[in-house]
PyMOL Python script that loads the backbone (N, CA, C, O; Angstrom):
from pymol import cmd

cmd.read_pdbstr("""\
ATOM      1  N   UNK A   1      55.603  68.512  74.324  1.00  0.00           N
ATOM      2  CA  UNK A   1      55.930  67.048  73.949  1.00  0.00           C
ATOM      3  C   UNK A   1      56.907  67.956  75.088  1.00  0.00           C
ATOM      4  O   UNK A   1      56.704  68.558  76.143  1.00  0.00           O
ATOM      5  N   UNK A   2      58.353  67.593  73.985  1.00  0.00           N
ATOM      6  CA  UNK A   2      59.663  67.748  74.731  1.00  0.00           C
ATOM      7  C   UNK A   2      59.535  68.991  76.247  1.00  0.00           C
ATOM      8  O   UNK A   2      60.526  69.492  76.778  1.00  0.00           O
ATOM      9  N   UNK A   3      58.584  69.164  76.530  1.00  0.00           N
ATOM     10  CA  UNK A   3      58.657  69.382  77.846  1.00  0.00           C
ATOM     11  C   UNK A   3      58.091  68.696  79.146  1.00  0.00           C
ATOM     12  O   UNK A   3      58.445  68.810  80.319  1.00  0.00           O
ATOM     13  N   UNK A   4      57.277  68.082  78.664  1.00  0.00           N
ATOM     14  CA  UNK A   4      56.273  67.195  79.146  1.00  0.00           C
ATOM     15  C   UNK A   4      57.220  65.848  79.620  1.00  0.00           C
ATOM     16  O   UNK A   4      57.013  65.149  80.611  1.00  0.00           O
ATOM     17  N   UNK A   5      58.472  65.673  78.478  1.00  0.00           N
ATOM     18  CA  UNK A   5      59.346  64.646  78.358  1.00  0.00           C
ATOM     19  C   UNK A   5      60.497  64.810  79.470  1.00  0.00           C
ATOM     20  O   UNK A   5      61.086  63.906  80.062  1.00  0.00           O
ATOM     21  N   UNK A   6      60.695  66.474  79.622  1.00  0.00           N
ATOM     22  CA  UNK A   6      61.920  67.310  79.967  1.00  0.00           C
ATOM     23  C   UNK A   6      61.189  66.776  82.177  1.00  0.00           C
ATOM     24  O   UNK A   6      61.921  66.185  82.971  1.00  0.00           O
ATOM     25  N   UNK A   7      60.138  67.107  82.421  1.00  0.00           N
ATOM     26  CA  UNK A   7      59.141  66.777  83.291  1.00  0.00           C
ATOM     27  C   UNK A   7      59.544  65.322  83.451  1.00  0.00           C
ATOM     28  O   UNK A   7      60.249  65.088  84.432  1.00  0.00           O
ATOM     29  N   UNK A   8      59.301  64.549  82.856  1.00  0.00           N
ATOM     30  CA  UNK A   8      59.016  63.069  83.396  1.00  0.00           C
ATOM     31  C   UNK A   8      60.293  62.592  83.702  1.00  0.00           C
ATOM     32  O   UNK A   8      60.383  61.741  84.588  1.00  0.00           O
ATOM     33  N   UNK A   9      61.329  62.998  83.110  1.00  0.00           N
ATOM     34  CA  UNK A   9      62.788  62.329  82.978  1.00  0.00           C
ATOM     35  C   UNK A   9      62.990  62.886  84.226  1.00  0.00           C
ATOM     36  O   UNK A   9      63.580  62.257  85.105  1.00  0.00           O
ATOM     37  N   UNK A  10      62.323  64.618  84.487  1.00  0.00           N
ATOM     38  CA  UNK A  10      62.845  65.216  85.578  1.00  0.00           C
ATOM     39  C   UNK A  10      62.458  64.307  87.622  1.00  0.00           C
ATOM     40  O   UNK A  10      63.037  64.225  88.706  1.00  0.00           O
ATOM     41  N   UNK A  11      61.124  63.853  86.971  1.00  0.00           N
ATOM     42  CA  UNK A  11      60.213  62.889  88.303  1.00  0.00           C
ATOM     43  C   UNK A  11      60.994  61.863  88.254  1.00  0.00           C
ATOM     44  O   UNK A  11      61.462  61.383  89.286  1.00  0.00           O
ATOM     45  N   UNK A  12      61.203  61.468  87.284  1.00  0.00           N
ATOM     46  CA  UNK A  12      61.659  59.132  87.475  1.00  0.00           C
ATOM     47  C   UNK A  12      63.043  59.747  88.350  1.00  0.00           C
ATOM     48  O   UNK A  12      63.065  59.288  89.492  1.00  0.00           O
ATOM     49  N   UNK A  13      64.146  60.649  88.056  1.00  0.00           N
ATOM     50  CA  UNK A  13      65.323  60.365  88.017  1.00  0.00           C
ATOM     51  C   UNK A  13      65.166  61.139  89.718  1.00  0.00           C
ATOM     52  O   UNK A  13      66.115  61.014  90.491  1.00  0.00           O
ATOM     53  N   UNK A  14      64.118  61.778  90.081  1.00  0.00           N
ATOM     54  CA  UNK A  14      64.106  62.209  91.537  1.00  0.00           C
ATOM     55  C   UNK A  14      63.382  60.529  92.611  1.00  0.00           C
ATOM     56  O   UNK A  14      63.563  60.042  93.727  1.00  0.00           O
ATOM     57  N   UNK A  15      62.512  60.208  91.311  1.00  0.00           N
ATOM     58  CA  UNK A  15      62.042  58.758  92.318  1.00  0.00           C
ATOM     59  C   UNK A  15      63.233  58.065  92.477  1.00  0.00           C
ATOM     60  O   UNK A  15      63.718  57.927  93.600  1.00  0.00           O
ATOM     61  N   UNK A  16      63.901  57.491  91.214  1.00  0.00           N
ATOM     62  CA  UNK A  16      64.709  56.790  91.217  1.00  0.00           C
ATOM     63  C   UNK A  16      66.304  56.642  92.297  1.00  0.00           C
ATOM     64  O   UNK A  16      66.938  55.651  92.660  1.00  0.00           O
ATOM     65  N   UNK A  17      66.562  58.556  92.608  1.00  0.00           N
ATOM     66  CA  UNK A  17      67.447  58.434  93.568  1.00  0.00           C
ATOM     67  C   UNK A  17      68.878  59.097  92.386  1.00  0.00           C
ATOM     68  O   UNK A  17      69.773  59.879  92.707  1.00  0.00           O
ATOM     69  N   UNK A  18      68.683  58.552  91.238  1.00  0.00           N
ATOM     70  CA  UNK A  18      69.169  58.784  90.371  1.00  0.00           C
ATOM     71  C   UNK A  18      69.915  60.179  90.059  1.00  0.00           C
ATOM     72  O   UNK A  18      71.044  60.256  89.574  1.00  0.00           O
ATOM     73  N   UNK A  19      69.082  61.289  90.425  1.00  0.00           N
ATOM     74  CA  UNK A  19      69.332  62.998  90.823  1.00  0.00           C
ATOM     75  C   UNK A  19      70.510  62.617  92.547  1.00  0.00           C
ATOM     76  O   UNK A  19      70.919  63.641  93.093  1.00  0.00           O
ATOM     77  N   UNK A  20      70.667  62.106  92.797  1.00  0.00           N
ATOM     78  CA  UNK A  20      71.642  62.274  94.361  1.00  0.00           C
ATOM     79  C   UNK A  20      73.165  62.487  93.681  1.00  0.00           C
ATOM     80  O   UNK A  20      73.873  63.345  94.207  1.00  0.00           O
ATOM     81  N   UNK A  21      73.669  61.779  92.593  1.00  0.00           N
ATOM     82  CA  UNK A  21      74.552  61.851  92.613  1.00  0.00           C
ATOM     83  C   UNK A  21      75.135  63.060  92.068  1.00  0.00           C
ATOM     84  O   UNK A  21      76.293  63.255  92.437  1.00  0.00           O
ATOM     85  N   UNK A  22      74.514  64.135  91.095  1.00  0.00           N
ATOM     86  CA  UNK A  22      74.296  65.037  90.846  1.00  0.00           C
ATOM     87  C   UNK A  22      74.365  65.919  92.059  1.00  0.00           C
ATOM     88  O   UNK A  22      75.481  66.383  92.295  1.00  0.00           O
ATOM     89  N   UNK A  23      73.378  66.241  92.882  1.00  0.00           N
ATOM     90  CA  UNK A  23      73.139  67.044  94.241  1.00  0.00           C
ATOM     91  C   UNK A  23      74.400  66.438  94.377  1.00  0.00           C
ATOM     92  O   UNK A  23      75.064  67.203  93.678  1.00  0.00           O
ATOM     93  N   UNK A  24      75.365  65.407  94.883  1.00  0.00           N
ATOM     94  CA  UNK A  24      76.433  65.643  95.803  1.00  0.00           C
ATOM     95  C   UNK A  24      77.696  65.716  95.397  1.00  0.00           C
ATOM     96  O   UNK A  24      78.642  65.428  96.130  1.00  0.00           O
ATOM     97  N   UNK A  25      77.886  66.378  93.370  1.00  0.00           N
ATOM     98  CA  UNK A  25      78.589  66.838  93.258  1.00  0.00           C
ATOM     99  C   UNK A  25      78.872  68.302  92.901  1.00  0.00           C
ATOM    100  O   UNK A  25      79.970  68.826  92.715  1.00  0.00           O
ATOM    101  N   UNK A  26      77.564  68.893  92.839  1.00  0.00           N
ATOM    102  CA  UNK A  26      77.266  70.726  92.889  1.00  0.00           C
ATOM    103  C   UNK A  26      77.310  70.981  94.374  1.00  0.00           C
ATOM    104  O   UNK A  26      77.600  72.167  94.533  1.00  0.00           O
ATOM    105  N   UNK A  27      77.148  70.381  95.502  1.00  0.00           N
ATOM    106  CA  UNK A  27      77.094  70.466  97.194  1.00  0.00           C
ATOM    107  C   UNK A  27      79.162  70.358  97.251  1.00  0.00           C
ATOM    108  O   UNK A  27      79.833  71.353  97.524  1.00  0.00           O
ATOM    109  N   UNK A  28      79.591  69.418  97.036  1.00  0.00           N
ATOM    110  CA  UNK A  28      81.116  69.292  97.144  1.00  0.00           C
ATOM    111  C   UNK A  28      81.643  70.243  96.227  1.00  0.00           C
ATOM    112  O   UNK A  28      82.697  70.695  96.673  1.00  0.00           O
ATOM    113  N   UNK A  29      81.254  70.857  94.833  1.00  0.00           N
ATOM    114  CA  UNK A  29      81.763  71.854  94.510  1.00  0.00           C
ATOM    115  C   UNK A  29      81.822  73.244  95.194  1.00  0.00           C
ATOM    116  O   UNK A  29      82.707  74.060  95.452  1.00  0.00           O
ATOM    117  N   UNK A  30      80.552  73.150  95.362  1.00  0.00           N
ATOM    118  CA  UNK A  30      80.618  74.998  95.956  1.00  0.00           C
ATOM    119  C   UNK A  30      81.115  74.705  97.528  1.00  0.00           C
ATOM    120  O   UNK A  30      81.248  75.766  98.138  1.00  0.00           O
ATOM    121  N   UNK A  31      81.363  73.744  98.178  1.00  0.00           N
ATOM    122  CA  UNK A  31      82.004  73.691  99.315  1.00  0.00           C
ATOM    123  C   UNK A  31      83.427  73.254  99.491  1.00  0.00           C
ATOM    124  O   UNK A  31      84.117  73.536 100.470  1.00  0.00           O
ATOM    125  N   UNK A  32      83.573  72.981  99.096  1.00  0.00           N
ATOM    126  CA  UNK A  32      85.263  72.324  98.467  1.00  0.00           C
ATOM    127  C   UNK A  32      85.862  72.918  96.660  1.00  0.00           C
ATOM    128  O   UNK A  32      85.334  72.246  95.774  1.00  0.00           O
ATOM    129  N   UNK A  33      86.373  73.500  96.388  1.00  0.00           N
ATOM    130  CA  UNK A  33      86.369  73.728  95.285  1.00  0.00           C
ATOM    131  C   UNK A  33      87.455  72.950  94.759  1.00  0.00           C
ATOM    132  O   UNK A  33      87.595  72.714  93.558  1.00  0.00           O
ATOM    133  N   UNK A  34      88.263  72.533  95.720  1.00  0.00           N
ATOM    134  CA  UNK A  34      89.789  72.162  95.209  1.00  0.00           C
ATOM    135  C   UNK A  34      89.888  70.716  95.626  1.00  0.00           C
ATOM    136  O   UNK A  34      90.769  69.877  95.439  1.00  0.00           O
ATOM    137  N   UNK A  35      88.540  70.663  96.345  1.00  0.00           N
ATOM    138  CA  UNK A  35      88.509  68.282  96.472  1.00  0.00           C
ATOM    139  C   UNK A  35      88.547  67.816  95.221  1.00  0.00           C
ATOM    140  O   UNK A  35      88.222  68.272  94.125  1.00  0.00           O
ATOM    141  N   UNK A  36      89.025  66.789  95.617  1.00  0.00           N
ATOM    142  CA  UNK A  36      88.399  65.656  94.702  1.00  0.00           C
ATOM    143  C   UNK A  36      87.154  65.160  94.820  1.00  0.00           C
ATOM    144  O   UNK A  36      87.368  64.181  95.534  1.00  0.00           O
ATOM    145  N   UNK A  37      85.730  65.175  94.555  1.00  0.00           N
ATOM    146  CA  UNK A  37      84.931  64.290  94.915  1.00  0.00           C
ATOM    147  C   UNK A  37      84.798  62.910  94.877  1.00  0.00           C
ATOM    148  O   UNK A  37      85.922  62.486  94.607  1.00  0.00           O
ATOM    149  N   UNK A  38      83.948  61.881  95.015  1.00  0.00           N
ATOM    150  CA  UNK A  38      83.714  61.007  94.990  1.00  0.00           C
ATOM    151  C   UNK A  38      83.860  59.822  93.857  1.00  0.00           C
ATOM    152  O   UNK A  38      83.244  60.774  94.337  1.00  0.00           O
ATOM    153  N   UNK A  39      83.984  58.930  93.016  1.00  0.00           N
ATOM    154  CA  UNK A  39      83.590  58.290  92.374  1.00  0.00           C
ATOM    155  C   UNK A  39      82.335  58.179  92.084  1.00  0.00           C
ATOM    156  O   UNK A  39      81.883  58.681  93.113  1.00  0.00           O
ATOM    157  N   UNK A  40      81.332  57.877  91.408  1.00  0.00           N
ATOM    158  CA  UNK A  40      79.800  57.601  91.608  1.00  0.00           C
ATOM    159  C   UNK A  40      80.495  55.907  91.943  1.00  0.00           C
ATOM    160  O   UNK A  40      80.083  55.918  93.103  1.00  0.00           O
ATOM    161  N   UNK A  41      80.839  55.229  91.889  1.00  0.00           N
ATOM    162  CA  UNK A  41      80.994  53.805  92.328  1.00  0.00           C
ATOM    163  C   UNK A  41      80.883  54.001  93.705  1.00  0.00           C
ATOM    164  O   UNK A  41      80.060  53.387  94.385  1.00  0.00           O
ATOM    165  N   UNK A  42      81.902  55.068  94.290  1.00  0.00           N
ATOM    166  CA  UNK A  42      82.508  55.220  95.941  1.00  0.00           C
ATOM    167  C   UNK A  42      80.777  55.886  96.399  1.00  0.00           C
ATOM    168  O   UNK A  42      80.201  55.755  97.479  1.00  0.00           O
ATOM    169  N   UNK A  43      80.437  56.385  95.523  1.00  0.00           N
ATOM    170  CA  UNK A  43      79.604  57.166  96.689  1.00  0.00           C
ATOM    171  C   UNK A  43      77.915  56.652  96.532  1.00  0.00           C
ATOM    172  O   UNK A  43      77.040  57.331  97.070  1.00  0.00           O
ATOM    173  N   UNK A  44      77.592  55.500  95.812  1.00  0.00           N
ATOM    174  CA  UNK A  44      76.819  55.045  95.714  1.00  0.00           C
ATOM    175  C   UNK A  44      76.282  53.970  96.457  1.00  0.00           C
ATOM    176  O   UNK A  44      75.162  53.586  96.796  1.00  0.00           O
ATOM    177  N   UNK A  45      78.528  53.287  96.726  1.00  0.00           N
ATOM    178  CA  UNK A  45      78.725  52.846  98.114  1.00  0.00           C
ATOM    179  C   UNK A  45      77.866  52.867  98.931  1.00  0.00           C
ATOM    180  O   UNK A  45      76.849  52.215  99.167  1.00  0.00           O
ATOM    181  N   UNK A  46      78.834  54.423  99.721  1.00  0.00           N
ATOM    182  CA  UNK A  46      78.633  54.614 100.980  1.00  0.00           C
ATOM    183  C   UNK A  46      77.202  55.036 101.223  1.00  0.00           C
ATOM    184  O   UNK A  46      76.587  54.960 102.287  1.00  0.00           O
ATOM    185  N   UNK A  47      76.719  55.555  99.907  1.00  0.00           N
ATOM    186  CA  UNK A  47      75.007  55.869 100.245  1.00  0.00           C
ATOM    187  C   UNK A  47      74.292  54.936 100.565  1.00  0.00           C
ATOM    188  O   UNK A  47      73.290  55.093 101.263  1.00  0.00           O
ATOM    189  N   UNK A  48      74.923  53.105  99.832  1.00  0.00           N
ATOM    190  CA  UNK A  48      73.935  51.886  99.865  1.00  0.00           C
ATOM    191  C   UNK A  48      74.348  51.215 102.017  1.00  0.00           C
ATOM    192  O   UNK A  48      73.829  51.166 103.132  1.00  0.00           O
ATOM    193  N   UNK A  49      75.070  51.021 101.583  1.00  0.00           N
ATOM    194  CA  UNK A  49      76.260  51.622 103.152  1.00  0.00           C
ATOM    195  C   UNK A  49      75.223  51.976 104.042  1.00  0.00           C
ATOM    196  O   UNK A  49      74.263  51.276 104.365  1.00  0.00           O
ATOM    197  N   UNK A  50      75.502  53.145 104.419  1.00  0.00           N
ATOM    198  CA  UNK A  50      73.883  53.698 105.216  1.00  0.00           C
ATOM    199  C   UNK A  50      73.019  53.567 104.987  1.00  0.00           C
ATOM    200  O   UNK A  50      72.327  53.258 105.957  1.00  0.00           O
ATOM    201  N   UNK A  51      72.393  53.641 103.871  1.00  0.00           N
ATOM    202  CA  UNK A  51      70.704  52.958 104.467  1.00  0.00           C
ATOM    203  C   UNK A  51      70.593  51.678 105.395  1.00  0.00           C
ATOM    204  O   UNK A  51      69.835  51.393 106.323  1.00  0.00           O
ATOM    205  N   UNK A  52      71.838  50.898 104.669  1.00  0.00           N
ATOM    206  CA  UNK A  52      72.009  49.526 104.884  1.00  0.00           C
ATOM    207  C   UNK A  52      72.208  49.721 107.187  1.00  0.00           C
ATOM    208  O   UNK A  52      71.791  49.110 108.172  1.00  0.00           O
ATOM    209  N   UNK A  53      72.937  50.737 106.949  1.00  0.00           N
ATOM    210  CA  UNK A  53      73.198  50.796 108.802  1.00  0.00           C
ATOM    211  C   UNK A  53      71.890  51.548 109.318  1.00  0.00           C
ATOM    212  O   UNK A  53      71.422  51.247 110.416  1.00  0.00           O
ATOM    213  N   UNK A  54      71.515  52.172 108.809  1.00  0.00           N
ATOM    214  CA  UNK A  54      69.967  53.095 109.541  1.00  0.00           C
ATOM    215  C   UNK A  54      68.968  52.592 109.273  1.00  0.00           C
ATOM    216  O   UNK A  54      68.537  52.615 108.120  1.00  0.00           O
ATOM    217  N   UNK A  55      68.046  51.735 110.726  1.00  0.00           N
ATOM    218  CA  UNK A  55      67.286  51.379 110.284  1.00  0.00           C
ATOM    219  C   UNK A  55      65.881  51.840 109.932  1.00  0.00           C
ATOM    220  O   UNK A  55      64.838  51.237 109.677  1.00  0.00           O
ATOM    221  N   UNK A  56      66.346  53.588 110.037  1.00  0.00           N
ATOM    222  CA  UNK A  56      64.947  54.208 109.769  1.00  0.00           C
ATOM    223  C   UNK A  56      65.001  54.868 108.044  1.00  0.00           C
ATOM    224  O   UNK A  56      64.231  55.769 107.712  1.00  0.00           O
ATOM    225  N   UNK A  57      65.873  54.352 107.205  1.00  0.00           N
ATOM    226  CA  UNK A  57      66.111  53.998 105.736  1.00  0.00           C
ATOM    227  C   UNK A  57      65.197  53.635 104.816  1.00  0.00           C
ATOM    228  O   UNK A  57      64.490  54.172 103.963  1.00  0.00           O
ATOM    229  N   UNK A  58      65.532  52.054 105.447  1.00  0.00           N
ATOM    230  CA  UNK A  58      65.227  50.639 104.697  1.00  0.00           C
ATOM    231  C   UNK A  58      65.573  49.573 105.282  1.00  0.00           C
ATOM    232  O   UNK A  58      66.748  49.330 105.558  1.00  0.00           O
ATOM    233  N   UNK A  59      64.414  48.652 105.598  1.00  0.00           N
ATOM    234  CA  UNK A  59      64.492  47.306 106.272  1.00  0.00           C
ATOM    235  C   UNK A  59      64.788  46.618 105.459  1.00  0.00           C
ATOM    236  O   UNK A  59      64.303  46.519 104.332  1.00  0.00           O
ATOM    237  N   UNK A  60      66.406  45.526 106.368  1.00  0.00           N
ATOM    238  CA  UNK A  60      66.566  44.597 104.811  1.00  0.00           C
ATOM    239  C   UNK A  60      65.931  43.383 105.761  1.00  0.00           C
ATOM    240  O   UNK A  60      65.791  43.648 106.955  1.00  0.00           O
ATOM    241  N   UNK A  61      65.561  42.129 105.307  1.00  0.00           N
ATOM    242  CA  UNK A  61      65.520  40.687 106.473  1.00  0.00           C
ATOM    243  C   UNK A  61      66.472  40.053 106.136  1.00  0.00           C
ATOM    244  O   UNK A  61      66.727  39.184 106.970  1.00  0.00           O
ATOM    245  N   UNK A  62      67.342  40.065 105.048  1.00  0.00           N
ATOM    246  CA  UNK A  62      67.833  38.911 104.732  1.00  0.00           C
ATOM    247  C   UNK A  62      69.497  39.910 104.063  1.00  0.00           C
ATOM    248  O   UNK A  62      70.442  39.283 103.585  1.00  0.00           O
TER     249      UNK A  62
END
""", "prot")
cmd.dss("prot")
cmd.show_as("cartoon", "prot")
cmd.util.cbc("prot")
cmd.orient("prot")
């Protein structure tokens, strides 16, 4: 049962984009360990801005 719950949690985090920040942190640490990574808030702000600026990412009518 615990294994199933773990798989469901992983799937939900991938589906909702919750794991994107974790992947960003791993990438930032691997490529420049001395640099200070973005805060969660700044990461999400930049991600949202990029999605809104790119018509292929998502469409907002208003």
